[in-house]
Phi, psi and omega in degrees: 000135181289133177279132178272310180235133178236120178249120189236110170053043183280129176234137177233127178241136169245093187067236180273356181272126176265102184279323174230137186232094171062049185271127179225136173190172177229155170238138179251153177308134168074036174227160176246118183245132180263154175233116184237161177162157179294162176308134180086004182287338182117009186297309182294320176300320181296313178301315181297327180286322178298324185263004177092007179281334177232137181265128179292142175286329178213160172100176185227144173234123188232128173250115178047049174089355182249123180290140178237353181297136181092349177281158179283158182306319182291331176287322175297319179299323181291338173276356171106021180226130177211169186227155164271173181247148183300320173260113184312124191240048175291154176281116189291340183265005178246154173281178184302309183302313183297325177300319182281327175303316179307317177297318184289338177295349180292344184221359187222160169284175189299316182297314179294320180297324177291322177293319177297317178299318180292327177292317180296316179294320178299313183301325185263010178072030185246008184301328182290339178247023182302325183263005180287151172284143183301323181298339184267002186277156171278172179299314179296325178298315181297319178300316181289330176294323176298320178293320178298321178296319176295319177299325184292345175279002184066030183293144169259343177234120177253124176261112186254111188257100176054045183290343181260012175302136173077005178268144174279170186305319179296316179294322174299317181299318183293321180290321178298321176301318181293315182295322179296321181290327176292324173299315182297338178271001173112353180285149176254131182241132175242117198239123164265126182204135180272341178286104186294327178300320179295310182300315182294325182278324192276326197265147172280319180226157178226136171254140178242124177254147171210133180050037178081001181238150177285125179250350180193154174209133180175187175292162175308316179298317178296317179295317180298331181262359184282119183297329179292317176297313181306313183294319186283325193216309194288317190081148189294324182290318179294324181294325178292320182295325182293000000 
């Protein structure tokens, strides 16, 4: 299988703090990979480093043979990778469509950006609320608008940071169905999520971080049975539930 994203020995230091330590992994086209770890493990730092918000102290980040480490976020987005934010960061004074148009303007003129935004909203089942005010949206609608904004950048790799936070189980299931269908269409998704039921059901592979280093990688079943992961994050009872 062709590798889409290759992360090689990435280390991030903030003064004397090592936030990421020699992290290496790959992402392949059309798969969903989960990223788990306790608070402070380095998950958000890794996502921020991948999209250019944080510059790595060491290592390489490569998309289809081209290095992107050290590039600015808008340059990384043009290479096909972007992220949502842990705290949904929609523009409150704009309607749903205009929130997505802003993302599409990264590569299009206004007319094309509007067409791209409408296509993304249609794909995610949000066309009926395109003119709605952000303040009137439900939690799952806001989560999907965040995904629509990421899609509107023409990303091939979507980094989803806690898009299912604050959702109830039924809402989570609906969002997971949408994400799975995007994967089936060829998008690659890299997902940080604290809901273990969601991670175990949604992902093809899971990476586990602790203290800035990768401690395990494998299928959901392998991760749930990994004693190092159980000790670091899942807990024995949660591993049984998964």
